[in-house]
N, C-alpha and C positions, 0 to 999 in steps of 0.2 A: 503493499500499499504505499502510495506516495506521501511524503511529508508535505503538509500545507506550507506554502511560502507566504508567511505572514509579515506584513509591514504594520507595526503598531503606530497608531496615531494618538498622540498624547496632548490634550489641551493643557496649556500652562496658564493658569488663571482662567477667568471667564472667556469663553470663545463661542460665538454664535453657532447655531446648528447648520446654517447655510455654509459657513466657512468650513466646518468639519466635513460636510457632505462633499463640497468641492475638492477638498484635499483627498478624500477617499477615492473619488472618481478619478483624480489624476493618478494615484498610485495604481489603481486597477488597469487603467487604459494605457499609461505610459511604461509601466514596469511589469504588467502581467502578474501582480502579486495580490494577495488577499488582504485588503485593508481591515484592521480591526481597531475601532475607536474605543479607548479605555476611559475610566473615570479621570477627571481633571486633577492636576497636582497643583498645590499652591506655590506661588514664586516665593522663594525664601528671602528674608530681609538681606542676607549677604549678597544676594544678586542685584538688589536695587541700589542705585546711585542717585540719591535725592538731589544732589546738586546739579546733575545732568537731566534728571527726570527720565532716566532710562534704566534699562536692565542688562546686565552683563551676559552676553550670549555664551561665553565660555563656561560660566557657572551653570547655565541651564543645560549645556552639553553634559556636564558632570552628573547632574541630577538624572538625566535620561540614561547615561552610561551605566549607572548603577542598577537600572531595571533591565538591562540587557541580559538576555539568556541565549543559550545555544539554539533554542528552537525558533527564535525570532530573526527574520532576515534583516530587518532594519527597524529602527525607531525614529519617527519624526515628530518633534514637538511643535505645536502651533500656538502662538500667542498673539494678543492684540496690543501687547505692551511695545514700545519702542525699544529697540535693542542696539547695542554697540558692541564692538570687539576692539582688542587692543590695537591702537593706531588708526582706528576708523571712528569718524564721528557718529555714524549709524550703519547698520546692515539690514538688508531686507531678510536675510537669512544667514546661516553659519553652519559649517561642518568641517571636520578634519578628515583628510583622506584615510580611508581604511578603518575608521573607528565605528562605523555602523550606526551612528546617531547623527541626526541633523536638527536644526531648529529653524522655523520660518516665523517672521514677524509680519503680521497683517496691518500693522499701525500706519504704514505709509502707502499701502496698496489700495487702489481705488476701485478696482473691478476684478472679476473672477479670472480674466485672462492674465492679469499680473500675478495673482496668487498661484495659478497653474504653473507659470514660468519659474517663479521662486521655488516651488516644491520640486519641479523637475531638476532644476539647477543644483539645489542643495542635496537631494538624494543621488543626483549624478556623481557628485563628489565622493559619496560613500561607496559608489560602485566603480571607483578608481579613475574617474574622468576629471582631469585637471582643467584649469581655465583654458579656453580654446581661442585661437586667433581668427577663426572664421567669423566674418562680420555679422552673420545671421544666427549662428549657432546659440542654442540656449545656454551653453556653457561659457559663453564669452563673459569676462568679467565686467561688471556694471557698477557704477557709483551714483547713478542719477536715475530717477524714475523714467525720464524720456528715453534713456538707453535701454531700459528693460522693455519698453514698448516697441523698440525697433528690432527686438529679437524674434525669431521664430519660437514656437512653443515646443519644439523638438530638437533632437540632437542632429548634428552634421553627420556625414557617412562615418567619419573616423571615430567620433565619439560614440556613435550608435553601436558600432562594432565592439568598441571596448566595453561599453556598459552591458551589451548583450552577452559577451563572453563571461563576465563576472556573474551577471545575474542568472546565468544558465547553471552555475554550480549548485549542487545539492548542499544544503545548509549543514549536513552532517558528514560531508566528505572531509577527507584528511586535510585537503587544501583550505577548505572554509574553516575548519577547527583551528588549523595552524595560524591562519590570519586573525581569527577571534582571540587567540592566545597572545599574539602580538599586540593586539589592542589592549588587552588586559594588562600587559607588561608596560606599555607606554603610560598607562594611567595608574600604574603602581598597584594593581589588584593582583598581587603576585600568586596568592593561593588559587584564585580562579584560573590564572594562567597555567598553573601546574596541571589542574584538571583538563583544561582544553589541550595542552600539549600532549598529556598521557593519551587522551582520546585519539588525537592525530597519529601518534606512534603506534597505537593499536591498529589503526587502519592501514598504515604504511610503515611496518616495522623495520623496512630496510632503508629508510630515508635518514642519512646522517644529519641533515639540517634539523629535522625535527627532534632527533635525540640530543643534539648539541643544545638547542634552545630550551628543551625540557631541563637540562642540566643548569642552564642560566637562571631559570625560574626557581628550581629547587635551591640553588645557591642563595637567591634573593630571599627565600623563606628560612634560611639558615640550615637547610637539610644537606649537609656537606657529603654524607655517605651516599645518599641518593644521587647527588650531583656528580660525584666521582664516577659512579657506575654509568650514568648517562653519557659523560664525556668519553669514558672508555668504550662504551658502546659505539659512539660516533667514530672514534679512532678506528675501531675494528671494521666498521662498515666502509669508511673511506680513509685509509691510511695517509692519503695526501691532502686531506682537509685540514688547514692550519688552525682554525678557530678552536677546535676541541683541545689542541696542544696548549694554546694560550691559556685557555680556561682551566685546564688541569694543572698547569703550571702555577696559576694563582693560588689554587687550593693547597698545593704542596708548600708554596712559599709561606702562606698563612700559618702552616703547621710547623714552620721553622725548618723544613727540609730544603735547604737553599740549594744544594748540589743538584738534587732531583729537579727542582724547579727551573734551574739554569739550563739543564739538560733538555726539558721540555720546551722552554722558550727557544732554544737553539733549534730544535726540531721544527718548531713553528716557523722560524725565520727561514729554514731551508725549504719549506713547502709554500711560503707565502709569495704570491706573484708580485707584490709591491713591496720590495725589501726596504725602500726608503721610508715609506709610511709606517711599516712594521717597526723600524728602529725608533722612529718618533714616538709611537704608541708605547713601546716598552720603556722608553726613557722617561716619559711623563708618568707611566704606571709606577715605576721605581722611585721616582722623585716625590709624587704626591701621595701614593698609597703605602708603599713599603718604606718610605723615608730612608732609602738606600743611595746616597749620594754618589759613591763610586761608580756603581752600576749604571745609575741614571746618566751620569756624565759620559760613559763610554758609549752607551746606546745613542745619546744625542750627538756626540762627536761623530759617530758613524753616519748618522743621518746627514749631517752637514758635508761629510766626505763624499757621500753619494749624491750630492747636488741639491740637498734640501735648502731651502731659502726662507723658511718660515721665521718671521720677526720674533715670535713668541719663543721659539726654540733657542735663539740666540740670546734672548734675555735670560732665559732659564740657565743657559751655559755660563753667562757671566756670573750669575748668582752662585752656581756650583763651583765655578772656578775660584771665586772669592772665598767661598766657604771652605774649600779645600786648602787654600793658602792659609786661612786663619787656623784650621785644624793642624796644618803642618807647623806653623809658628808655635802653637801651643805645645805640640809634641816636642819640638826642639828646645823650648824653654824648660820642659820638665826633664828632658834628657841632660841638659846643662846642669840644672839644679841638682839632679841626682848624682852627677859625677864630680861636682865642685869639691875639691880637696879641703879638708878641715885642718887648719894650722893650729 
């Protein structure tokens, strides 16, 4: 029996029946999904900015995201409040790519056509469609109402193919679950991410990327034994996959097994196609996380030798060099003091 492809429509605050019906029709007609309108949620005080008379769209997305479950294709929130996002005076809607949640504000929309375009645009983002350069495509970025009016209510051919490919996936497929787990990780719902990654691994047990990312989620939950097993599984599945070596090296370094960690980091460097960026990563990791100045300096110096020009790396090297000289000076003074003859 096929799993129903449900898009949940969540009113945020009071929303008219006509507006919800229009959103539901758009979901059904444009995405071929089953719209389900649920009970309204109040807009929390934390989302309101009284000095602007607006609501923070990002906080609304957080609220919607916490209601996301594996059996829901997408959630779209609808509000009549005026919304804004960081760096924007106002937004007609808002969504982050791949997070499965979107919000649309009807505050500035005058007719059903504008609402339809806003819903299609924001849900389009959740189906991996970025802003489009096609002058008529509904995914073109707009900042004014007249620009919204100039758009078609549907996708251009390129965006349509992209959206259709993602929309065609089963919501309980390994790929869909892996993507959901990634969304949980980005929003720091680590325990939920573990569950989704495990489900993805069960469906595709030979996928090293799934095993590695399960290990990352387990590590974020403090489950180091499980994370170690997941990283070793990823290495067994793909011995040339560098990420699992990096992650396993971090675990051993945290345990104080420096030699083993160095060996794993060396193995990762051998397998990494971008040696320069890899040395930069390991240098910053050793400087900021492990507080290991000698190793940090060695990795970052190698990054520069390989042609790296990052200004931040050079700043870090100056600090590490100065710190090294200070430490050498201190050691020298101690040596002198310890060998000063007594008359």
